[in-house]
Each structure stands twice: as structure tokens, then as C-alpha cells.
N, C-alpha and C positions, 0 to 999 in steps of 0.2 A: 095379408096372411102373410104372417111372421113365417121364417125356412124353423125347419126339427132342430133342434142343440143334438149335438152328436155327444157322450161324456163317455171317454175311456180310463179304463182303468187299470193301474196299473200295474203291470204282469214283473214275472224275474225272470223270463224269456224274452225278452227285449235285447236284441243281439247288438253292436255296429260302438260297443262301450269297451275298451281295453283293460287289463285286471293292471296293466301300468298305468290310461289314466287316472282310474282310480288311486292308486296308491300314491297317485303325483297330485290328486286334488287331495286329500287327504294329509297328504302332509302339509301344502297350505294353505289348511284350516286350523291344522293345527302345531304346526312349528313358532306360535309363540311360547308356546304350555310345552313344546321338547325344549326349547333353547334354552330358556326359562329357565329347568330342569336342567338341563348341562352349570347354568353359569354356576348357581349354586352347587353344586359337586365343582365344576373345579375349583373354586375356593377351597373348598376341602381337602382337595388331592394337592393341591401348591399349600395347603397344611402341614399334610398328610406325611410330602415329597420333603418338606423343610426338617421338620420332626423325625422323621422316618433317618433323614441322611445322619442329626446326629446320635444319639440314636446305635447307628451301624458304626458310627466312627468309634464312638464309647464302650460297643461290644468289646469290636476288635481289639483293645486295649485290653479291656477285660478276660480277650476267649489265654488271647496271648500271653498272660501272667504266668509264668510257673516257683517252682512246684507248683499246683492249683489247692492241693491244701495248707497250702504254709496262708500265715496268718494274713501275712498280706492278700493276698491273693483273697481272701477269705475274706478281708472288707472290703478290697473294686469288687465284689459281686455283690455284696451286699448296701454297699451305694447304689450300682444300677441298678438290683433292684428295690432300694425308694425310692429314684429320681425316679425314674425310667414304668415301676409297677402296674404303678392306682393310676387306672389312665381317666377317670373321675370322667363331668359330661363326655368328653369323645364317646367314651367305647356308648353312651348311651346314642349316640349317634351311630354308632356303628350297626345298632340293633335294629332301627328303625325306620334307619335311610331305606335300604330294602322293600319293605312295606312301604315307604310312603312313598316311593317311587312309582311302586306299582296304582296305590292309589286314586294316587295326586294324574294319575293316567290313562286309569283307567274310570272313576265314577264320572268326571266331564264326557268322555268319550258321546255313549251319548244319552247319558243323563242332562244333558246341557242341550240338545238339542230337541228333546222333546216338552226341558221345560220352559223352552224357545217361542218353538212352537215350529220349527224351520224343517222337522222330523216329513214333511207333509211337502215341504215342497222336493229338497233329497229325495224321496220314494216315487214323486213321478217324472222328473229328469229322465225317463228311457232304460234305467241300469234296472230296475227291481231291489227292493227291498235287499235281497239274499245279498247277489254281487255286490252290492252297497254294501251292509253288512260285513259283508267277510273280508273287505278288500281293509274298512276300516277296522276291525281284528284283528287280521291278520298285520297290519304293518304297525298300529299300535302295540303289539308281543312284539313284532319285532323290537323298535326299536328299547321297551322296560330290558331285553335279554340284550344288551349290544350295553346300553348307557348302567346298568348295575352288575354286567357283568363285570365292566372295567373296575368301577367301585370298587369290588369284591378285590377285580387281581392288586389293585392298587396297596387295597387293606393288608391281603397275607403278604403282602411285602413291605409295608411297615410295622407288619408286629412280628416277622422270620426271625427279627434277634429274642425278645422276649421268646419264642416258641426255641429255640436254639438252647438258654439261659434257661429255661423250664421254669421261667415268670410265672407264663401265663398259658399254657394250658392246648393246647389248637384243639381237643374238643371241649372243652368248657363253654356252660353256659350262654355264656354272655360272649367267645367269642367263634362261636362254629355257625351261628348262623349269617353271620357277615363278610362270610370270608370261604373261598373255596369254588364247586360252581352251584352249590348251594343259596351263595344268593338270587343266584339268575329262579331258582326255582320260587321261594321267597316273593320276589317283586315277581312272580307273573303270574301267582294263588291268590297276592293282593291287589291287582288288574286284573285280570279273572271278576273279583266276590265285588269290585269297584266297578266293572260293566254289571253284570249282572241285579245288584244294587239300584243300580243310574236307571236301568229298566225301570224294574216295579216301586220308585220310588218316586222318579221325574220329576226328582229335585238332587241339585246337585254337592249341598252340605246335607242333605239328609244321609245321600249315596258315598261320602266319607267320610259321615260317623262312621255312619257301618260296616266301612271296612276294617277303620279304623282297631275298632271294637271286635269288630270278629276274629281279625288277626292277632287279638294281638293274646285274646284267647284260646286260637289255633296255634301259635308258636311257645303260649303257654303249656300246654296241656303235650304239645311235643317232644319239650323241654325233662317231661314226666315221663316221655319211651323212648327220651332219643338212644341213649346207652344200652338200649334194651336191644335193639336190629338186631348183631352176634352176641350170643352166654356171654356169658362174662367171664373172664381169666378170674382166677383169687388166689393171691400167696400169702403165705402167714409172714413175709418177712417184712421190718421196721420201715425203711426204705425201699418205695416202690418203684417199681423203673423210668429211667429218666421223661418223662410228656405224655403218659397216664392220666385216664384221666377218673381220681375212684369212686365208685359210687355208695358200696357200706361197709359198714366195720362190726364185730362181732368178738365174742370172746370164748372159745369152745376149750373142756377141760376128758380126757379120755375123749374123744369122740361126738364130746353132750355140749350140745350148744349154752353156754350160760347166762343169765340174766345179768343187768347191772344193778340190781338188790343183794345179786349174790353175790358179785366181784365185793362190793363198799360193804357188807357184811365180812367177807375173808378176809380185805386189810382192815377194817377196822377188832378183826377179834389180835389181826398180830401190830394191836398202836398203832395203827399207821391212820392219818385223817387228813383231808385233802380238803384246802380251804381256797376259793376258784374266783381270783379278783378280777376288779372291773377290765383290767387293758389284755385278759385273755389268760395271764399268768396263771397257771398253780400250782404252790403256794405244800407241801405237807410235811405235816408235824406225827415226828414219833414218842410212840408212849414215856414218860421218864426213863431212865438208866439202858435205850438203848439207842443208836445209834442212827443216824435220820436215812430214810430207807426209801428209792426212787418207786415208786408205788410198782409200774410196770416191770422196772426191774425186778420182784419180788413176785410178780405174778407169773414172768415168765418162769422164774426158780423154782416155784411151785406147780409147776402139770398145765400151769394156764396154753394156750395159746389164741394170741392176736393175728384174724384175717380179717382182708382185706378184700374187696372185691373189687376188679378197674378195668376199662376195656384202653386198649395200651396205645401209644400215640400211631403202630401203623396202618392201622384199621380206618385214618380220618378217611383216608380218600375210596375206602369200601361207603365208607359211613358217608360220605359227601352225595357218591352217584343217589345209592338208596334214596336222601334225602328228595331228591333233584328229580329222584322220576317220581314218586307220587304225587308232588307237587305238582310237575308237573301236569302227570295225569288228571288230581285237581281241576287245575285251570283249563284240561281242553275238554271235560265234561261240563264245569260251568260258563264254558267260548257257546260252546255247540248247546246247551241251554238258553244260552239269553240269542241265539240265529234263530232257536225256536219258538221262544217269545218274540223278535221281531216279527215272524213272517203273520204266526197269528195274528198280533196286531193287529187294530181298525188305522187304515191310513187318516 
């Protein structure tokens, strides 16, 4: 006669394992990924420190030039702009680094457990799947926030001379998400999307691809609405405030909006034709017997007003906290959804 076999179902109410122990186990299981990410970012960080020191030294020379509007000072500023103004591939790294940090941390966190089947072992070790999931997700989120925050602080330090020189506005779409505190929000959102994608796909590669595509679409949509977090200001001055980010530009006459077709008709009636060259410069031709006339000057002298809507640089930190707020809220919602999915999934 064989003895009866007792099957113990996993439960979420098994005591005895502290949160500190769970965090330690999480660190042991995922330290290779975290250390690898830190190593890659450390290489980028060394490059940023070296180039940042050179750029700051160059900017100090330009900033100390007097008088500022003299020809030598203008030449020095243009040299600084041409040498450091185009970040090239580095700008792409700045934009995608926060998303990749979150994606590579979140997608394998639980997705690998499901893909390899080790989740059955983890869920039946006297911890409870909810406690296990919370420990995994919170520990991962803290690590992502710390790493991305350090990266964002370094990028901000590196680009500070470009902000002061008004070469790269802080509110620019390629600059804003990789600096300040918004970079933490983007990394956390990518992390949460990756976790949920890993749960749903049960495949790490598929979860990574889904996360990258989803975050790219979210970043694109955000770039379209970010400059409307607060009502834009507007000015009729041709020179915009230093560090401001232009949004839209239009012409009015007597308070009425004037279309591009109407502007061209007015210029052609005055015998002014514009030819747009490939290098972006405009050549103005006047009809025979008249002096060459600048079209902007002509319009301003004939009752037209050019308006520009913009966001001032002083709103940078306000926008940073707004973006961090809604991205962090999105991350929390997705992580809660992930815990719910884990609780309902069969072991």
C-alpha cells in the first residue's frame, strides 16, 4: 500500500523570507546585466568627460572675448558652433540610451524566467509569486532610475556650454529627453513596457523588439506635444530670447493672418523674387531699375508683422518635472498590470 502524496500549492502568504533577502537574490540573478550596462555607460561617460572638458575650455575662451559683437568674437563663436554644434552619432546615443537602458533591463527580467521555465522553481520556493514579483520589479526599477539618472546628469554637464552659447537649446527634441530628470522617466517607462512585454510574449527577443518599437512611437508622439505642456509665448521680434525653442511662425497684416501665397504675391508685385538654393541660403532678385531689396525688410516696412510662438528656456525644469510625472505614472500602471498578470498566471 503506497503512502498518499501531498501536493502543496504555491501561495502568496508564506512568511519567513525578508524583503532584503529577496532583493539580494534579485541582485545575484541579474548583476551580470546591470554590471554590463554600467560598463558600457562608463565607456560613454569617459568619452563625455574628455570631450566635455575640451568643450568647456573652448567656451570659456569664447565667453571671455570682448567686445562680444566685434568681428574677432563673432568669428570665435562661429568656430565654436561649427566644431561642437553638430553632435552627430552622439546625439542618437543620447536619445536612445535611456530607452535601451530600460528595455534591456525590463524585457529579460521576467521574460527570461518564462522562456526558460525557471519561473516554476521561483514561484514554489516559499516566497509567493506576488512578493517575488514585487521584489524583482522594485529592485529593477531602482537600478534603472539610478543608472539613467547618472547618465542624464553627465549629459547635462557635458552639454551645458552648448546651452550657454545658445548652440543647442535645452528644450530641443534631441536634447530634452536625455537630460535633467526626464531621462529617468523615459528609462522607467521603457523598463515597465519591457517587463509587461516579456510577460505577454514569454520571449526576450520579441519583448525587446516590442519595447523598442513602442517607446520609439511614444517618443515621437511626445515630441509633437511637449512644447504645449504650457501655453507658448509669442513675439514679433526677429531675434528670439536666448535658449528659447521656436514652435511656429506666421505673418499678419492689420491683425489678420497672411498665407504664404499672399506673401509671395505681395513680393512678386514689388518685383522681388526669391530663389532657394541647395545650401539653404536665399538669393533675392529685384526687377530691373530697382535696388535689391531684402524680402523680410520689405514686408516689415509695408505693414506686415512676423510672429513667432516659442517656449522660453526658463520653463525647462517645469517641463522636465511634467514629463517625469506622467512617464513615472505610466510606468507604475504598467508594473501594477504586470503584477496582476503574474498573480493570475498558472505556474
